Structures are given as C-alpha cells and as structure tokens.
SEGU-718326 format. One line per 2 residues: number of its first residue (from 1); their letters; for each residue x, y, z of C-alpha. Coordinates in steps of 0.05 Angstrom, whole numbers, plus 5000, padded with zeros to 4 digits. Layout:
NUM> A> X:Y:Z | ...
! end
This chain:
1> XX> 5182:6031:5327 | 5169:6065:5261
3> XX> 5128:6037:5203 | 5189:6015:5163
5> XX> 5218:5971:5217 | 5148:5943:5234
7> XX> 5139:5922:5161 | 5207:5888:5161
9> XX> 5189:5850:5224 | 5123:5830:5193
11> XX> 5159:5803:5131 | 5206:5763:5175
13> XX> 5149:5735:5216 | 5111:5719:5151
15> XX> 5172:5683:5123 | 5179:5640:5186
17> XX> 5104:5625:5183 | 5108:5602:5110
19> XX> 5170:5560:5124 | 5137:5529:5185
21> XX> 5075:5513:5144 | 5118:5480:5090
23> XX> 5154:5437:5141 | 5088:5418:5175
25> XX> 5057:5401:5107 | 5116:5357:5089
27> XX> 5109:5320:5155 | 5034:5311:5146
29> XX> 5043:5283:5076 | 5096:5235:5102
31> XX> 5049:5211:5157 | 4992:5204:5107
33> XX> 5035:5159:5063 | 5052:5116:5123
35> XX> 4979:5111:5141 | 4960:5089:5071
37> XX> 5015:5037:5070 | 4990:5009:5136
39> XX> 4919:5006:5109 | 4942:4971:5046
41> XX> 4982:4921:5087 | 4922:4907:5131
43> XX> 4878:4898:5070 | 4929:4851:5039
45> XX> 4934:4811:5103 | 4858:4804:5105
47> XX> 4862:4776:5034 | 4915:4726:5055
49> XX> 4869:4702:5111 | 4819:4675:5060
51> XX> 4822:4599:5055 | 4810:4599:4981
53> XX> 4866:4648:4968 | 4915:4610:5011
55> XX> 4898:4544:4977 | 4904:4576:4908
57> XX> 4971:4607:4925 | 4995:4540:4950
59> XX> 4974:4507:4885 | 5009:4560:4842
61> XX> 5074:4558:4880 | 5080:4483:4878
63> XX> 5069:4474:4804 | 5123:4468:4750
65> XX> 5137:4526:4705 | 5123:4490:4640
67> XX> 5047:4487:4646 | 5024:4525:4584
69> XX> 4948:4521:4588 | 4891:4506:4635
71> XX> 4884:4433:4613 | 4956:4420:4634
73> XX> 4943:4456:4699 | 4881:4414:4713
75> XX> 4918:4350:4694 | 4976:4366:4741
77> XX> 4934:4386:4801 | 4876:4338:4791
79> XX> 4826:4337:4848 | 4859:4396:4884
81> XX> 4837:4441:4827 | 4764:4418:4835
83> XX> 4766:4426:4910 | 4791:4497:4903
85> XX> 4735:4516:4857 | 4685:4493:4909
87> X> 4712:4538:4965
! end
C-alpha cells in the first residue's frame, strides 16, 4: 500500500467517524430532551400533589368567567377562599 492510497483510506475512515459522531450526538440530544421532559413532568406532578394547589385549582375551575376583581372572587367563593389561605 502506497502513501496515496493510505491517505485516501484515512479520509474515508475519518468521514465515517465524523458521520458516526454526528448521528450519536443527535441521538444523545434527543435522549436529553426526553429526560428533561420527564423531569419537568415529575416536578409538575409533585406540584399537583400539594393540597393547597389542588384546592386552588378546584376553586378557579368552578368559578364563572365574569369575576372581574378580587372582591367579586371573595364574594363568590366565601369561606372557601379563607380556608384556602390558611393551608
């Protein structure tokens, strides 16, 4: 094998190495995104486990849309609003 053919083989091997690294990097980035999404979902589920958050979410979803200010909110929810602030 002469020097010319050896350099051509080295270029081909280098090209495959770079392409393999690019594919592996793409796969690693894809897995990293999945891992971050799982961590965010876990964090969000921990937030939903809080009794205060669940009670507040229940209050907000059961109210009418025409409540313009906090006084109207307090009048509509009454004692539930005070109980929530004590949690």
